[in-house]
py3Dmol code that shows the C-alpha trace and the ligand (Angstrom):
import py3Dmol

protein = """\
ATOM      1  CA  MET A   1      11.867  16.697   1.482  1.00  0.00           C
ATOM      2  CA  THR A   2      10.837  15.045   4.709  1.00  0.00           C
ATOM      3  CA  SER A   3      11.546  11.336   5.138  1.00  0.00           C
ATOM      4  CA  LEU A   4       8.858   8.686   5.005  1.00  0.00           C
ATOM      5  CA  PHE A   5       9.298   8.186   8.739  1.00  0.00           C
ATOM      6  CA  ASP A   6       8.790  11.912   9.406  1.00  0.00           C
ATOM      7  CA  GLN A   7       5.698  11.939   7.166  1.00  0.00           C
ATOM      8  CA  THR A   8       4.314   8.939   9.016  1.00  0.00           C
ATOM      9  CA  GLN A   9       4.967  10.616  12.365  1.00  0.00           C
ATOM     10  CA  ALA A  10       3.210  13.782  11.142  1.00  0.00           C
ATOM     11  CA  ALA A  11       0.154  11.732  10.166  1.00  0.00           C
ATOM     12  CA  VAL A  12       0.176  10.008  13.556  1.00  0.00           C
ATOM     13  CA  ALA A  13       0.565  13.362  15.345  1.00  0.00           C
ATOM     14  CA  HIS A  14      -2.586  14.617  13.624  1.00  0.00           C
ATOM     15  CA  ILE A  15      -4.488  11.434  14.493  1.00  0.00           C
ATOM     16  CA  ARG A  16      -3.350  11.874  18.114  1.00  0.00           C
ATOM     17  CA  THR A  17      -5.128  15.247  18.230  1.00  0.00           C
ATOM     18  CA  VAL A  18      -8.359  13.323  17.610  1.00  0.00           C
ATOM     19  CA  THR A  19      -7.922  10.044  19.484  1.00  0.00           C
ATOM     20  CA  ALA A  20      -5.641   8.399  22.028  1.00  0.00           C
ATOM     21  CA  ALA A  21      -6.765   4.951  20.849  1.00  0.00           C
ATOM     22  CA  GLN A  22      -4.186   2.145  20.999  1.00  0.00           C
ATOM     23  CA  PRO A  23      -5.342  -0.231  18.241  1.00  0.00           C
ATOM     24  CA  THR A  24      -3.462  -3.520  17.984  1.00  0.00           C
ATOM     25  CA  ILE A  25      -5.310  -4.758  14.898  1.00  0.00           C
ATOM     26  CA  GLY A  26      -5.553  -2.964  11.560  1.00  0.00           C
ATOM     27  CA  ILE A  27      -8.222  -3.904   9.045  1.00  0.00           C
ATOM     28  CA  ILE A  28      -8.210  -2.897   5.376  1.00  0.00           C
ATOM     29  CA  LEU A  29     -11.691  -3.161   3.951  1.00  0.00           C
ATOM     30  CA  GLY A  30     -11.607  -4.104   0.307  1.00  0.00           C
ATOM     31  CA  THR A  31     -14.539  -4.774  -1.940  1.00  0.00           C
ATOM     32  CA  GLY A  32     -16.789  -7.198  -0.090  1.00  0.00           C
ATOM     33  CA  LEU A  33     -15.852  -6.457   3.491  1.00  0.00           C
ATOM     34  CA  GLY A  34     -17.402  -3.009   3.809  1.00  0.00           C
ATOM     35  CA  GLY A  35     -20.207  -4.414   5.957  1.00  0.00           C
ATOM     36  CA  LEU A  36     -17.770  -5.222   8.745  1.00  0.00           C
ATOM     37  CA  VAL A  37     -17.945  -1.561   9.731  1.00  0.00           C
ATOM     38  CA  ASP A  38     -21.502  -2.142  10.964  1.00  0.00           C
ATOM     39  CA  HIS A  39     -20.071  -4.466  13.620  1.00  0.00           C
ATOM     40  CA  VAL A  40     -17.458  -2.008  14.853  1.00  0.00           C
ATOM     41  CA  ASP A  41     -18.310   0.124  17.885  1.00  0.00           C
ATOM     42  CA  VAL A  42     -17.026   3.297  16.303  1.00  0.00           C
ATOM     43  CA  GLU A  43     -15.274   5.780  18.574  1.00  0.00           C
ATOM     44  CA  HIS A  44     -13.674   8.084  16.020  1.00  0.00           C
ATOM     45  CA  SER A  45     -13.752   8.502  12.274  1.00  0.00           C
ATOM     46  CA  ILE A  46     -11.146  10.590  10.467  1.00  0.00           C
ATOM     47  CA  ASP A  47     -11.367  11.576   6.785  1.00  0.00           C
ATOM     48  CA  TYR A  48      -8.212  10.686   4.872  1.00  0.00           C
ATOM     49  CA  ALA A  49      -8.245  14.166   3.353  1.00  0.00           C
ATOM     50  CA  THR A  50      -7.537  15.729   6.771  1.00  0.00           C
ATOM     51  CA  ILE A  51      -4.526  13.525   7.580  1.00  0.00           C
ATOM     52  CA  PRO A  52      -1.141  14.961   6.500  1.00  0.00           C
ATOM     53  CA  HIS A  53       0.543  12.998   3.674  1.00  0.00           C
ATOM     54  CA  PHE A  54      -2.365  10.563   3.359  1.00  0.00           C
ATOM     55  CA  PRO A  55      -3.326   9.711  -0.215  1.00  0.00           C
ATOM     56  CA  VAL A  56      -6.970  10.398  -1.093  1.00  0.00           C
ATOM     57  CA  SER A  57      -9.069   7.631  -2.655  1.00  0.00           C
ATOM     58  CA  THR A  58     -10.483   8.302  -6.103  1.00  0.00           C
ATOM     59  CA  VAL A  59     -12.534   5.128  -6.549  1.00  0.00           C
ATOM     60  CA  GLU A  60     -16.206   5.886  -6.099  1.00  0.00           C
ATOM     61  CA  SER A  61     -17.052   2.510  -4.568  1.00  0.00           C
ATOM     62  CA  HIS A  62     -14.502   3.156  -1.778  1.00  0.00           C
ATOM     63  CA  LYS A  63     -14.913   5.693   1.008  1.00  0.00           C
ATOM     64  CA  GLY A  64     -11.880   7.436   2.429  1.00  0.00           C
ATOM     65  CA  ARG A  65     -12.008   7.199   6.213  1.00  0.00           C
ATOM     66  CA  LEU A  66      -9.901   5.875   9.039  1.00  0.00           C
ATOM     67  CA  ILE A  67     -12.168   4.421  11.693  1.00  0.00           C
ATOM     68  CA  PHE A  68     -11.200   3.781  15.311  1.00  0.00           C
ATOM     69  CA  GLY A  69     -13.280   1.541  17.534  1.00  0.00           C
ATOM     70  CA  THR A  70     -13.679  -1.896  19.051  1.00  0.00           C
ATOM     71  CA  ILE A  71     -14.834  -5.231  17.687  1.00  0.00           C
ATOM     72  CA  GLY A  72     -14.769  -8.626  19.377  1.00  0.00           C
ATOM     73  CA  GLY A  73     -13.041  -7.086  22.401  1.00  0.00           C
ATOM     74  CA  HIS A  74     -10.183  -5.645  20.321  1.00  0.00           C
ATOM     75  CA  SER A  75      -9.209  -2.059  19.739  1.00  0.00           C
ATOM     76  CA  VAL A  76      -9.026  -1.731  15.941  1.00  0.00           C
ATOM     77  CA  VAL A  77      -8.245   0.801  13.271  1.00  0.00           C
ATOM     78  CA  VAL A  78     -10.136   0.256  10.032  1.00  0.00           C
ATOM     79  CA  MET A  79      -9.284   1.637   6.613  1.00  0.00           C
ATOM     80  CA  GLN A  80     -12.521   2.315   4.793  1.00  0.00           C
ATOM     81  CA  GLY A  81     -11.167   2.788   1.299  1.00  0.00           C
ATOM     82  CA  ARG A  82      -7.742   1.915  -0.039  1.00  0.00           C
ATOM     83  CA  PHE A  83      -5.356   3.045  -2.764  1.00  0.00           C
ATOM     84  CA  HIS A  84      -4.589   1.273  -6.006  1.00  0.00           C
ATOM     85  CA  LEU A  85      -1.736   1.683  -8.455  1.00  0.00           C
ATOM     86  CA  TYR A  86      -4.173   2.184 -11.319  1.00  0.00           C
ATOM     87  CA  GLU A  87      -5.306   5.405  -9.634  1.00  0.00           C
ATOM     88  CA  GLY A  88      -1.831   6.765 -10.168  1.00  0.00           C
ATOM     89  CA  TYR A  89      -0.357   6.064  -6.740  1.00  0.00           C
ATOM     90  CA  SER A  90       2.978   4.382  -6.208  1.00  0.00           C
ATOM     91  CA  ALA A  91       3.140   1.176  -4.180  1.00  0.00           C
ATOM     92  CA  ALA A  92       4.783   3.208  -1.381  1.00  0.00           C
ATOM     93  CA  GLN A  93       1.830   5.622  -1.350  1.00  0.00           C
ATOM     94  CA  ALA A  94      -0.650   2.730  -1.356  1.00  0.00           C
ATOM     95  CA  ALA A  95       1.165   1.317   1.677  1.00  0.00           C
ATOM     96  CA  PHE A  96       1.451   4.621   3.571  1.00  0.00           C
ATOM     97  CA  PRO A  97      -1.602   3.961   5.788  1.00  0.00           C
ATOM     98  CA  VAL A  98      -0.010   0.679   6.911  1.00  0.00           C
ATOM     99  CA  ARG A  99       3.056   2.656   8.036  1.00  0.00           C
ATOM    100  CA  VAL A 100       0.717   4.881  10.036  1.00  0.00           C
ATOM    101  CA  MET A 101      -1.006   1.848  11.561  1.00  0.00           C
ATOM    102  CA  LYS A 102       2.351   0.491  12.693  1.00  0.00           C
ATOM    103  CA  LEU A 103       3.278   3.699  14.508  1.00  0.00           C
ATOM    104  CA  LEU A 104      -0.175   3.687  16.127  1.00  0.00           C
ATOM    105  CA  GLY A 105       0.693   0.302  17.667  1.00  0.00           C
ATOM    106  CA  VAL A 106      -0.883  -2.169  15.244  1.00  0.00           C
ATOM    107  CA  ARG A 107       0.746  -5.622  15.236  1.00  0.00           C
ATOM    108  CA  THR A 108      -1.752  -7.636  13.180  1.00  0.00           C
ATOM    109  CA  MET A 109      -3.232  -6.661   9.826  1.00  0.00           C
ATOM    110  CA  ILE A 110      -6.319  -8.167   8.225  1.00  0.00           C
ATOM    111  CA  VAL A 111      -6.663  -7.280   4.567  1.00  0.00           C
ATOM    112  CA  SER A 112      -9.405  -8.135   2.104  1.00  0.00           C
ATOM    113  CA  ASN A 113      -9.940  -7.781  -1.616  1.00  0.00           C
ATOM    114  CA  ALA A 114     -11.956  -8.811  -4.636  1.00  0.00           C
ATOM    115  CA  CYS A 115     -10.203 -10.920  -7.240  1.00  0.00           C
ATOM    116  CA  GLY A 116     -10.655 -13.019 -10.322  1.00  0.00           C
ATOM    117  CA  GLY A 117     -10.472 -16.801  -9.842  1.00  0.00           C
ATOM    118  CA  MET A 118      -8.197 -18.767 -12.163  1.00  0.00           C
ATOM    119  CA  ASN A 119      -8.093 -22.033 -10.247  1.00  0.00           C
ATOM    120  CA  PRO A 120     -10.768 -24.153 -11.958  1.00  0.00           C
ATOM    121  CA  LEU A 121     -12.026 -25.381  -8.572  1.00  0.00           C
ATOM    122  CA  PHE A 122     -12.924 -21.825  -7.511  1.00  0.00           C
ATOM    123  CA  ARG A 123     -16.364 -20.343  -8.172  1.00  0.00           C
ATOM    124  CA  ARG A 124     -17.728 -16.811  -8.240  1.00  0.00           C
ATOM    125  CA  GLY A 125     -18.689 -15.823  -4.689  1.00  0.00           C
ATOM    126  CA  ASP A 126     -16.173 -18.192  -3.038  1.00  0.00           C
ATOM    127  CA  VAL A 127     -13.777 -17.005  -0.354  1.00  0.00           C
ATOM    128  CA  MET A 128     -10.027 -17.703  -0.447  1.00  0.00           C
ATOM    129  CA  LEU A 129      -7.498 -17.251   2.345  1.00  0.00           C
ATOM    130  CA  ILE A 130      -4.266 -15.922   0.857  1.00  0.00           C
ATOM    131  CA  ASP A 131      -1.397 -18.326   1.497  1.00  0.00           C
ATOM    132  CA  ASP A 132       1.190 -16.533  -0.629  1.00  0.00           C
ATOM    133  CA  HIS A 133       1.461 -13.885  -3.329  1.00  0.00           C
ATOM    134  CA  ILE A 134       3.275 -12.947  -6.524  1.00  0.00           C
ATOM    135  CA  ASN A 135       4.074  -9.282  -7.108  1.00  0.00           C
ATOM    136  CA  LEU A 136       3.608  -8.356 -10.777  1.00  0.00           C
ATOM    137  CA  LEU A 137       2.740  -4.721 -10.053  1.00  0.00           C
ATOM    138  CA  GLY A 138       5.971  -3.453 -11.544  1.00  0.00           C
ATOM    139  CA  ASP A 139       6.467  -1.498  -8.309  1.00  0.00           C
ATOM    140  CA  ASN A 140       7.377  -2.217  -4.701  1.00  0.00           C
ATOM    141  CA  PRO A 141       6.648  -0.088  -1.618  1.00  0.00           C
ATOM    142  CA  LEU A 142      10.206  -0.621  -0.361  1.00  0.00           C
ATOM    143  CA  ILE A 143      11.921   0.962  -3.376  1.00  0.00           C
ATOM    144  CA  GLY A 144      13.970   3.954  -2.258  1.00  0.00           C
ATOM    145  CA  PRO A 145      16.109   4.612   0.800  1.00  0.00           C
ATOM    146  CA  ASN A 146      15.434   2.139   3.611  1.00  0.00           C
ATOM    147  CA  ASP A 147      14.629   3.443   7.089  1.00  0.00           C
ATOM    148  CA  ASP A 148      15.778   0.908   9.665  1.00  0.00           C
ATOM    149  CA  ARG A 149      13.211   2.296  12.113  1.00  0.00           C
ATOM    150  CA  PHE A 150      10.569   0.586   9.954  1.00  0.00           C
ATOM    151  CA  GLY A 151      12.484  -2.578   9.099  1.00  0.00           C
ATOM    152  CA  PRO A 152      15.455  -4.135   7.297  1.00  0.00           C
ATOM    153  CA  ARG A 153      16.662  -3.340   3.777  1.00  0.00           C
ATOM    154  CA  PHE A 154      16.046  -6.886   2.571  1.00  0.00           C
ATOM    155  CA  PRO A 155      13.044  -8.199   4.496  1.00  0.00           C
ATOM    156  CA  ASP A 156      12.307 -11.910   4.503  1.00  0.00           C
ATOM    157  CA  MET A 157       9.225 -13.054   2.563  1.00  0.00           C
ATOM    158  CA  SER A 158       9.181 -16.761   3.415  1.00  0.00           C
ATOM    159  CA  GLU A 159       5.887 -16.330   5.299  1.00  0.00           C
ATOM    160  CA  PRO A 160       4.108 -13.189   4.084  1.00  0.00           C
ATOM    161  CA  TYR A 161       0.794 -14.480   5.437  1.00  0.00           C
ATOM    162  CA  SER A 162       0.892 -15.793   9.007  1.00  0.00           C
ATOM    163  CA  GLN A 163       0.431 -19.567   9.021  1.00  0.00           C
ATOM    164  CA  HIS A 164      -0.891 -19.214  12.559  1.00  0.00           C
ATOM    165  CA  LEU A 165      -3.624 -16.797  11.408  1.00  0.00           C
ATOM    166  CA  LEU A 166      -4.353 -18.964   8.352  1.00  0.00           C
ATOM    167  CA  SER A 167      -4.930 -22.027  10.535  1.00  0.00           C
ATOM    168  CA  LEU A 168      -7.063 -19.999  12.922  1.00  0.00           C
ATOM    169  CA  ALA A 169      -9.155 -18.657  10.014  1.00  0.00           C
ATOM    170  CA  GLU A 170      -9.615 -22.187   8.648  1.00  0.00           C
ATOM    171  CA  ARG A 171     -10.777 -23.435  12.052  1.00  0.00           C
ATOM    172  CA  CYS A 172     -13.175 -20.482  12.299  1.00  0.00           C
ATOM    173  CA  ALA A 173     -14.530 -21.184   8.798  1.00  0.00           C
ATOM    174  CA  LEU A 174     -15.087 -24.824   9.758  1.00  0.00           C
ATOM    175  CA  SER A 175     -16.986 -23.854  12.897  1.00  0.00           C
ATOM    176  CA  LEU A 176     -19.177 -21.520  10.802  1.00  0.00           C
ATOM    177  CA  LYS A 177     -19.615 -24.230   8.118  1.00  0.00           C
ATOM    178  CA  LEU A 178     -18.147 -21.872   5.505  1.00  0.00           C
ATOM    179  CA  LYS A 179     -16.197 -23.220   2.559  1.00  0.00           C
ATOM    180  CA  VAL A 180     -12.859 -21.453   2.163  1.00  0.00           C
ATOM    181  CA  HIS A 181     -10.006 -22.086  -0.243  1.00  0.00           C
ATOM    182  CA  ARG A 182      -6.323 -21.430   0.351  1.00  0.00           C
ATOM    183  CA  GLY A 183      -4.206 -20.130  -2.486  1.00  0.00           C
ATOM    184  CA  VAL A 184      -1.841 -17.752  -4.211  1.00  0.00           C
ATOM    185  CA  TYR A 185      -2.810 -14.159  -5.110  1.00  0.00           C
ATOM    186  CA  VAL A 186      -1.039 -12.440  -7.976  1.00  0.00           C
ATOM    187  CA  ALA A 187      -1.167  -8.639  -8.048  1.00  0.00           C
ATOM    188  CA  VAL A 188      -1.251  -6.749 -11.330  1.00  0.00           C
ATOM    189  CA  ALA A 189      -1.497  -2.994 -11.810  1.00  0.00           C
ATOM    190  CA  GLY A 190      -4.695  -2.999 -13.868  1.00  0.00           C
ATOM    191  CA  PRO A 191      -7.027  -1.263 -14.459  1.00  0.00           C
ATOM    192  CA  ASN A 192      -8.063  -3.426 -17.400  1.00  0.00           C
ATOM    193  CA  LEU A 193      -8.958  -7.015 -16.677  1.00  0.00           C
ATOM    194  CA  GLU A 194      -6.662  -9.600 -18.186  1.00  0.00           C
ATOM    195  CA  THR A 195      -6.615 -11.053 -21.664  1.00  0.00           C
ATOM    196  CA  ARG A 196      -7.108 -14.797 -22.070  1.00  0.00           C
ATOM    197  CA  ALA A 197      -3.396 -15.156 -22.730  1.00  0.00           C
ATOM    198  CA  GLU A 198      -2.607 -13.256 -19.534  1.00  0.00           C
ATOM    199  CA  TYR A 199      -4.923 -15.455 -17.420  1.00  0.00           C
ATOM    200  CA  ARG A 200      -3.263 -18.529 -18.931  1.00  0.00           C
ATOM    201  CA  PHE A 201       0.146 -17.077 -18.093  1.00  0.00           C
ATOM    202  CA  LEU A 202      -0.812 -16.081 -14.524  1.00  0.00           C
ATOM    203  CA  ARG A 203      -2.248 -19.517 -13.839  1.00  0.00           C
ATOM    204  CA  THR A 204       0.871 -21.167 -15.271  1.00  0.00           C
ATOM    205  CA  ILE A 205       3.208 -19.218 -12.981  1.00  0.00           C
ATOM    206  CA  GLY A 206       1.359 -20.549  -9.947  1.00  0.00           C
ATOM    207  CA  ALA A 207      -1.414 -18.117  -9.069  1.00  0.00           C
ATOM    208  CA  ASP A 208      -4.944 -19.150  -8.078  1.00  0.00           C
ATOM    209  CA  VAL A 209      -6.465 -15.673  -8.182  1.00  0.00           C
ATOM    210  CA  VAL A 210      -5.587 -12.259  -9.635  1.00  0.00           C
ATOM    211  CA  GLY A 211      -6.302  -8.781  -8.315  1.00  0.00           C
ATOM    212  CA  MET A 212      -5.090  -5.192  -8.285  1.00  0.00           C
ATOM    213  CA  SER A 213      -4.373  -4.478  -4.613  1.00  0.00           C
ATOM    214  CA  THR A 214      -3.173  -5.923  -1.287  1.00  0.00           C
ATOM    215  CA  VAL A 215       0.432  -6.757  -2.177  1.00  0.00           C
ATOM    216  CA  PRO A 216       1.834  -3.230  -1.504  1.00  0.00           C
ATOM    217  CA  GLU A 217       0.206  -3.171   1.930  1.00  0.00           C
ATOM    218  CA  VAL A 218       1.343  -6.699   2.762  1.00  0.00           C
ATOM    219  CA  ILE A 219       4.962  -6.061   1.744  1.00  0.00           C
ATOM    220  CA  ALA A 220       5.059  -2.939   3.934  1.00  0.00           C
ATOM    221  CA  ALA A 221       3.390  -4.803   6.809  1.00  0.00           C
ATOM    222  CA  ARG A 222       5.957  -7.606   6.643  1.00  0.00           C
ATOM    223  CA  HIS A 223       8.764  -5.049   6.381  1.00  0.00           C
ATOM    224  CA  MET A 224       7.568  -3.835   9.791  1.00  0.00           C
ATOM    225  CA  ASN A 225       7.094  -7.382  11.102  1.00  0.00           C
ATOM    226  CA  MET A 226       3.307  -7.239  11.358  1.00  0.00           C
ATOM    227  CA  ASP A 227       1.347 -10.504  11.153  1.00  0.00           C
ATOM    228  CA  VAL A 228      -0.961 -10.596   8.140  1.00  0.00           C
ATOM    229  CA  LEU A 229      -4.216 -12.366   7.363  1.00  0.00           C
ATOM    230  CA  GLY A 230      -5.389 -11.889   3.766  1.00  0.00           C
ATOM    231  CA  ILE A 231      -8.846 -12.815   2.496  1.00  0.00           C
ATOM    232  CA  SER A 232     -10.083 -12.689  -1.099  1.00  0.00           C
ATOM    233  CA  ILE A 233     -13.559 -12.851  -2.568  1.00  0.00           C
ATOM    234  CA  ILE A 234     -13.694 -14.408  -6.014  1.00  0.00           C
ATOM    235  CA  THR A 235     -15.898 -12.083  -8.031  1.00  0.00           C
ATOM    236  CA  ASP A 236     -15.431 -13.533 -11.501  1.00  0.00           C
ATOM    237  CA  GLU A 237     -14.248 -16.766 -13.080  1.00  0.00           C
ATOM    238  CA  CYS A 238     -11.189 -16.293 -15.269  1.00  0.00           C
ATOM    239  CA  PHE A 239     -10.960 -19.492 -17.250  1.00  0.00           C
ATOM    240  CA  PRO A 240      -9.238 -18.620 -20.542  1.00  0.00           C
ATOM    241  CA  ASP A 241     -11.024 -21.243 -22.640  1.00  0.00           C
ATOM    242  CA  SER A 242     -14.517 -20.123 -21.626  1.00  0.00           C
ATOM    243  CA  LEU A 243     -13.961 -16.473 -20.724  1.00  0.00           C
ATOM    244  CA  GLN A 244     -17.023 -14.246 -20.490  1.00  0.00           C
ATOM    245  CA  PRO A 245     -16.973 -10.423 -20.505  1.00  0.00           C
ATOM    246  CA  VAL A 246     -17.028  -9.024 -16.956  1.00  0.00           C
ATOM    247  CA  ARG A 247     -18.911  -5.917 -15.884  1.00  0.00           C
ATOM    248  CA  LEU A 248     -18.208  -3.945 -12.704  1.00  0.00           C
ATOM    249  CA  GLU A 249     -21.831  -4.563 -11.640  1.00  0.00           C
ATOM    250  CA  ASP A 250     -21.194  -8.318 -11.753  1.00  0.00           C
ATOM    251  CA  VAL A 251     -18.033  -7.947  -9.683  1.00  0.00           C
ATOM    252  CA  LEU A 252     -19.825  -5.852  -7.061  1.00  0.00           C
ATOM    253  CA  ALA A 253     -22.823  -8.221  -7.055  1.00  0.00           C
ATOM    254  CA  ALA A 254     -20.577 -11.235  -6.397  1.00  0.00           C
ATOM    255  CA  ALA A 255     -18.788  -9.336  -3.646  1.00  0.00           C
ATOM    256  CA  ALA A 256     -22.146  -8.476  -2.085  1.00  0.00           C
ATOM    257  CA  ILE A 257     -23.175 -12.153  -2.140  1.00  0.00           C
ATOM    258  CA  ALA A 258     -19.975 -13.212  -0.365  1.00  0.00           C
ATOM    259  CA  GLU A 259     -19.912 -10.281   2.041  1.00  0.00           C
ATOM    260  CA  PRO A 260     -21.966 -11.867   4.875  1.00  0.00           C
ATOM    261  CA  ASN A 261     -19.675 -14.939   4.845  1.00  0.00           C
ATOM    262  CA  MET A 262     -16.551 -12.821   4.803  1.00  0.00           C
ATOM    263  CA  THR A 263     -17.840 -10.573   7.589  1.00  0.00           C
ATOM    264  CA  ALA A 264     -18.848 -13.554   9.736  1.00  0.00           C
ATOM    265  CA  LEU A 265     -15.436 -15.134   9.213  1.00  0.00           C
ATOM    266  CA  VAL A 266     -13.495 -12.024  10.194  1.00  0.00           C
ATOM    267  CA  ARG A 267     -15.681 -11.512  13.268  1.00  0.00           C
ATOM    268  CA  GLU A 268     -15.075 -15.118  14.308  1.00  0.00           C
ATOM    269  CA  VAL A 269     -11.313 -14.736  13.802  1.00  0.00           C
ATOM    270  CA  LEU A 270     -11.301 -11.556  15.908  1.00  0.00           C
ATOM    271  CA  ALA A 271     -13.328 -13.267  18.628  1.00  0.00           C
ATOM    272  CA  ASN A 272     -10.712 -16.032  18.810  1.00  0.00           C
ATOM    273  CA  LEU A 273      -7.583 -13.929  18.464  1.00  0.00           C
TER     274      LEU A 273
END
"""
ligand_1 = """\
10
HPA
N -8.562 -9.460 -12.691
C -7.944 -8.562 -11.937
N -8.501 -8.012 -10.879
C -9.739 -8.384 -10.562
C -10.428 -9.324 -11.307
C -9.800 -9.891 -12.428
O -10.358 -10.734 -13.140
N -11.651 -9.483 -10.721
C -11.687 -8.663 -9.660
N -10.526 -8.001 -9.549
"""
view = py3Dmol.view(width=600, height=400)
view.addModel(protein, "pdb")
view.setStyle({"model": 0}, {"cartoon": {"style": "trace"}})
view.addModel(ligand_1, "xyz")
view.setStyle({"model": 1}, {"stick": {}})
view.zoomTo()
view.show()
């Protein structure tokens, strides 16, 4: 079996047959940031299915493409479609594209997601900058042999989300007159939403929002010393004492409402980076 590093190099070698781009910023488009693609001057688009060792997305609302282009004067690589544990992937597989980004030259990662809000001050459609996370996925992308070419065996996690990027994003939000929260994201495997008892538990252990992605990619990014900015859209209110049933349509509708704000914020951050 080839090593993770060899697999990553094979994926990069294929990408290099298509583009010589030198992106320094990687963007993972979660639910609610898809519209950012319209602001990218696209140079190349590569289907995940054609890249060696790349997982293939099974979620219908996500497309599976790696996009190369420029936005706000930066050369970027954009993941249109990401991988979740509930699809059957391991955390290491979900983080594989981040490994590829690193070997392409990416130093800063911007990652977005949809999540449920448990902090009673948060409302559906609000945007939260991720300040910290809790990994309850039951998996970790770093399990297995460590390759020192990626990073250390026991990477530090005292600042998973760059305080510098967080401050910048808050300044950008202020200049755009956008309300943003700052808080803790807890990742669970899903795919079911949580019970009332689980929301109560997750809130009690210190989380403001809950979702099913992002943490594998962020752990791998920090393993490789990339700076991370994480942004969440609150798509449903998860207050255990007044919990309402949630439908996927409602989640997607809330994400669509917040999308222009999220897109404007990321564009402003990129313009000031
Ligand atoms: N729980 C977990 N993941 C989610 C939720 C939720 O309530 N909403 C959107 N993603």
